[in-house]
C-alpha positions as CSV (number, residue, x, y, z in Angstrom):
1,X,-120.0,55.3,-127.4
2,X,-117.6,53.3,-124.3
3,X,-119.2,49.7,-124.6
4,X,-121.3,47.3,-122.5
5,X,-118.3,45.8,-120.7
6,X,-116.3,49.5,-119.7
7,X,-119.6,50.8,-118.8
8,X,-120.4,48.2,-115.9
9,X,-117.0,47.8,-114.9
10,X,-116.8,51.9,-114.4
11,X,-120.4,51.3,-112.9
12,X,-118.6,49.3,-110.1
13,X,-115.4,51.1,-108.8
14,X,-117.7,54.7,-109.0
15,X,-120.5,52.3,-106.6
16,X,-117.0,51.2,-104.2
17,X,-115.3,54.6,-104.4
18,X,-119.2,56.5,-103.8
19,X,-121.6,54.1,-101.2
20,X,-123.9,56.7,-100.3
21,X,-124.9,56.6,-104.0
22,X,-126.2,52.8,-103.9
23,X,-127.8,53.0,-100.0
24,X,-130.9,55.8,-102.2
25,X,-130.8,54.0,-105.2
26,X,-129.6,51.8,-108.5
27,X,-126.9,54.2,-110.1
28,X,-127.5,54.9,-113.1
29,X,-125.1,55.5,-116.6
30,X,-126.6,58.6,-117.5
31,X,-127.5,59.7,-113.5
32,X,-125.4,63.2,-112.7
33,X,-122.7,61.9,-109.9
34,X,-122.2,66.1,-108.5
35,X,-126.3,66.1,-108.0
36,X,-125.5,63.1,-106.4
37,X,-123.5,64.3,-104.2
38,X,-119.4,63.1,-104.9
39,X,-117.2,65.5,-103.5
40,X,-114.0,66.3,-105.6
41,X,-112.4,64.0,-102.8
42,X,-113.6,61.2,-103.7
43,X,-113.1,62.2,-106.8
44,X,-109.9,61.4,-106.8
45,X,-110.9,58.4,-105.5
46,X,-112.8,57.4,-108.2
47,X,-109.4,58.1,-110.8
48,X,-106.9,56.3,-109.2
49,X,-110.1,53.7,-108.3
50,X,-109.7,53.2,-111.7
51,X,-105.8,53.6,-113.0
52,X,-105.5,50.2,-111.5
53,X,-108.3,48.9,-112.0
54,X,-107.3,49.2,-115.7
55,X,-103.7,49.5,-115.6
56,X,-104.4,52.4,-117.7
57,X,-102.9,56.7,-116.5
58,X,-105.8,59.1,-117.4
59,X,-104.8,62.1,-119.7
60,X,-104.9,65.1,-117.7
61,X,-107.2,67.0,-120.3
62,X,-110.0,64.3,-119.0
63,X,-109.0,65.6,-115.8
64,X,-112.0,67.3,-115.3
65,X,-115.5,67.7,-114.1
66,X,-117.5,67.4,-117.1
67,X,-115.4,63.3,-117.3
68,X,-116.3,62.8,-113.9
69,X,-120.1,63.9,-114.6
70,X,-121.5,60.4,-115.6
71,X,-120.9,56.8,-115.2
72,X,-120.7,57.0,-118.8
73,X,-118.1,59.5,-119.3
74,X,-115.6,58.4,-117.3
75,X,-116.7,55.1,-119.1
76,X,-115.6,57.0,-122.3
77,X,-112.0,58.1,-121.0
78,X,-111.1,55.1,-120.4
79,X,-111.7,53.7,-123.3
80,X,-109.6,56.4,-125.3
81,X,-106.6,56.1,-122.6
82,X,-106.9,52.6,-123.2
83,X,-107.0,52.8,-126.9
84,X,-104.3,55.7,-126.0
85,X,-102.0,52.8,-124.7
86,X,-102.4,50.7,-127.7
87,X,-101.5,53.2,-129.9
88,X,-98.4,53.9,-127.9
89,X,-98.1,50.0,-126.9
90,X,-97.9,50.9,-122.7
91,X,-99.2,53.2,-120.3
92,X,-98.6,57.2,-121.2
93,X,-100.2,60.7,-119.3
94,X,-100.8,62.5,-121.9
95,X,-99.2,66.2,-121.8
96,X,-98.1,64.5,-118.1
């Protein structure tokens, strides 16, 4: 399960990319982003912002609708990618 710091950082990034969602209320860690109106273009913006913000590259197997379904699922993918970086000693896209 992702740590609170990662979840909050991801929530801030997602909130910035999906500003229209925040005008409707608080974005919870388990809110379905697709049901809130996220598009594939928003998703790409979130992915790029995550990679810049955390200085990582998400593994290709994590680039899917399920990963980007909630703040918590995105945070889990970020932590997985960070752990992979620690194991390899740097920024490395798995499978790409």
